[in-house]
N, C-alpha and C positions, 0 to 999 in steps of 0.2 A: 499229426495229420496222417503220417504213414501207418501208424498202428490203427487208426480209424479206418483207413482205406482197406487194410488187410482184413478187418472184421466185416466190412460192408460189401466188398467186391464179390465174394461168393454168392451172397444173397441177391445182389443186384443182377448177377449173371442168371440166377434161377428165376428172377422176376421176368427178365427178357426171354428166357426159355419158355416160361408160362405164356407170355405174349405170343411167341411163335406157335406154340401148340394151340392157343386160342384162335389165332388167325387161320390155322390149318383146319380146325374144327368148324370155323365159320364157312369156309369154302365147301366143306362136306355138307353142311346144312343147306347151303344155297343150291346144291345139286351137282356140283362139279365132281367128276369121277376121279378120285385120288385114293392112294393107299391109306387105310385107317390103321394106325399102329396099335390102337386099343379099341375094343368094341364100345367102350364108354366115351370115346373122344367126341363124337358129334354132339351128344347131349351135355357135354361138359363145357361147352363154349362160354356160357355166362359165368360159370364158376371160375374158369381159367382167366378170363379177362378182368373180372371185378375183384376177386379175392386173390388169385394167384399172381396177377400182374399189378393191378392198381392198388389193391390193399397192401401188398408187400412194399411197393414203391413209396406210397404215402407214409407208411409207418417207418420205413428206412429214413425218410426225410426228417422225421421227428427224432429218431435215434441219433442221427448225425448231428443234430442241433444240440441235444441234451447230453449226449455222450455218457449214458449210464448203461453199463454192460447188461444188467438184467432186462433192459428194454429190448435187447436183441431177441429175446425169447418169442416175442410176437411175430416178427417176420420169419423167424426160423419155423414156427408152428404153421404159418400159412403156406410156406414153401413146401414143407413136408406134407402138408395136407393135400395140395393139388397133385403132388407126385404120387402119393399113395392112393389118392382117389382114382387116378388113371390106372395104376398098377394093380389095385385090388378093388375093382368096381363093385363086387358083391358085398363088401364090408362097409361099415359106416365110419371106419377109422379116419379116412380122409376128411369128410365133413366135420367130424368131431374136432380134429386138429385145427381146421380152418376156424371153427367157432371159438376154440380156445385162443387162437391167435387174435381174433377180433376182440375178445375179452381183454387180452393184454394191451391192445391198441386203445381200448376205452380207458384202462388204468393210466396210460401215458397222457391221454388228453385231459383226464380229470386232474392230474398233477399240474398240467399246464394251466388249466382253468382256475385251479386253486391259487397258483402263484400270481396270476394276473387275471382277476375276474373282470372281464370286459365282455361286451356284446359279442365280439368276434370269437373269443375263446369259447364262450358258452355255445355259440352256433356250431363251431367245429366239433365240440364235444357231443352235441346232439346228433351231428352227422355220424360220428363214429358209433354212438349208441344205436343209431338206426341200422348200421351195418351188423352189429351184434344181434339185435332183435331179428333182423331179416335172416341171419344165419341160424338162429335158434328155431325159427319157424320152418326154415328149409330142412333143418335136421329132424324136425318133428313130422315131416311129410307134407307140409303145406305146398300146394302147387307153385311152381316158379313164377307164373304170371301174377300171382298175388304178392310174392316175395320181392320181385324185381323192383317194385316201387321203393321199397326200403333200401335196396342196394343203390338205386339211383339217388335217393336222399343222402346217402353217405357221401357220394361224390359232389352233388350239388351244394350241400351245406358246407362241406370242407372248402370248396372253391370260393363260394360267396363269402364265407367267413374270412378267408385269406385276403380277398379283394377289399373287404371292409377294413381290415387291418392296414393294408397298404394305402388306402384312401384317407387315412387319418391325417395325412399331411395337408389335406384340403380343409380340415377342421369342420366336419359335418355338423350341422345344427341338430338340435333335439328333434325337430320335425323330421329330418332325414333319418335319424336313428329310429324314430317311431315308425316311419313308413317301412324301413327295412325289416324291423321286428314283426310288424303286422304281415308283411309278405311271407316271411319265414314261417310264422305260425299258421297262416292259411295253407301254405304248401304242405307243411308237416301234418296238419290235421287231415288233409285229403289223403295223404299217403297212408296214414294209420287207419283211416276208415276203409280204404281199399284192402290193406293187408289183413285186417282182423275181421273183414266181412260185415262191418257196420255201415249199411247202406252203401255198398261199394260203388254203385253207379254214380251216386251223388259225390262220393269221395274222389272219383277220378276227375269230375268237373271242378270240385273245390281245389284239388291239386293243380289242375290246369290254370285256374285263376291265380293261384299262388306263384306258379312259374312265370306267368305273364307279368305279374307285379314285380317279381325279382328282375326280370328282363328289363322292364322300364326303369327300375332303380339303377341297374348297372349301366345302361346306356346313358342315363342322364347324369349320374353322380360319381361313377367310378373314375379314378384318376387316368385310366387308359384313354378316356375321351380327350384329355389334354395332350396326350403323347402321340396322337396320330400324325402330327406335324413336327414332331421333335427333331432336333438337328442330328441326333445320334441314330444311325440306321437300325441298330439292334432294338432301341426303344420303340422306334416306329413299327418294326416288324412284330414285336410282342403286342403292341396296341392293336395292330391289324388282326392278329390271331384272336385276341380277346374279343374284339367287336364281332368278328364272324361267328365266334362261339356263342356270344350273347344272342345273336339273331337266331341261331339254331335252337337255343333254349326256348325262345319265344315260339318258334315253329312247333316244338314239341308240346308246349302248353296249348297251342291252338288245336293240335291233333287230339289232345286229351278232351277238350271241349267238344270237338266235332265228332269224334269216333266213339267216345265213351269207353266202357270196359271191353277190352280185347284180350283174348287168350291165345290166339294163333292167327296165321294168315298174313296177307299183304299189309293191312292196316296196323297190325301188331308190329310188324317189321319196321314200318315207317315211324311209328311212335318211339320205338326203342332206339333206332339208329340215328334219328334226328338228335336225340339226347346224348347217347354214348359216343357216337362218332362225331357228330357235328359240334356238340358243346364240349364234351370231356376231352376228346383228342385234340381239339383246337387249343385247349389249355396246355396239354402236354407238349404239342409241337411248339407253342409259343414260349413256354417256360423252360424247355430243355436246356437252352444256353445258360440258364441260371441254376437249375436243379442239379445238373451234372457236376459243375464245379463245387457246389455246396456239399454234395455227397462224397465226391472223390478227391477234390482238390485239383482236378485236371481241367484246364481251360477249354472252353468250347467257343472259339471266335465266330462271330457272325459272318456270313457270306450271302450275297444276293441270290445264289442258286438255291437257298433254302425256300425261296418263294415258289419254286417248281413243285415240290411235293404238296405244299400248302394249296396251291391252285388246283392240282390234280385231285386232292382229297375232297375239296368242296364241289368241284365240277362233277366228279364221279358220284358224290353223295346226292347231288341234284338229280342225276340220271337214275339212281337207285330209288329215290323217293318218288320221282315221276312214274317209274315203272310200278312201284307199289300202288300208287293211286289209280293207275290204269289197269292193274292186275296183269301186267306184262312180265311173265316169269323170266324170259330170256334177258330182258333189260335189267331185271333185278340181279340176275346172275353176273352179268358183265359189270354192272355198277358196283356190286360187292367185290368182284375181283379187282377192279381198278382202285377201290378203297384200299385194299391191302397192298397193291402195287405202290400207291402213294406213301403208305406208312413204311414200306420196305425201303423205298428211295430215301425217305427222310432219315431213317436210322442208319442207312449206308453213308449218307452225307455227314451225319453226325459223327460217325466213327472216323471218317476221312478228316474232318475238321480237327478232331481230337489228336489224331496221329500227326497231322501237320503242325499243330500247336506244340506238341512235345518235341518234334524234330527241330523246330525253330528256336527252342530254348538254348541259351548259352550253356556250355559245360560248367 
């Protein structure tokens, strides 16, 4: 475990650094007047959050589980990619390295799917392939509003695949598996139509229907439903985070149906952040007490104060979405700032809990 931690810790630090840079870039994009350490920082917000932070973090999770040294090449490449992308914005070296890193992540997931060919492993592999395809299109000059759907598919399919795996203890029926598969295929078809320009307006609507179908499946059949009243506080906390995230996934699906194809502006902001902040970061905040020990071996004990950043995250996101829907720029700025304050408080509390856990261990 110690050798494993020595290999993973630097990459984990770089992923958190990418998150920090991504949050800073987000504030610049919202209109806050802050120093920009790189002229490409504001336009790198999506790249930093999805590939630099989330892509590296998810891949590290696989590496920690499988413990194959060659697999470290994937998170190393994505980490170098976002750093060089900021340092050398005029060159394509950063995007090329990120794309190669996502190719390595696909290789890892294909090995996992080959070892255990199940619906959930295939869905997670499809998610990682979506990330790779999105990066290839991005590298070739496809506009980000068309690519971002594939980046979102990477995270959605990874998460729902993992939730299906954990829900196997409930012994899902064939009908439930079939409903899950249909929802995934609907969503993925819509994303591909949008990304490749095959009737993109219809594709956004089809993707929205798929997101709503996945939301319904998760709310009805995910094991988190049974854990909302669990006797263990940590289990209840995780279930609450998951359910709030599922609701935001549904909201994002509704926005897809209501707004259609968007490339900028208030509605675009609402669609993206309902998904990436509301859904994805709810999963991160909920699973951090499990992911951190799995990656590092360092315990992350639960404390009720973790409910504070969770509450602030969702309250500020409601403010931001309401501001988007009413074209209220100042409200969006403050909602976005409070989003980042919530995440900063969460990570500060996480570090505090880890330090206290290590101090309390016997010599």
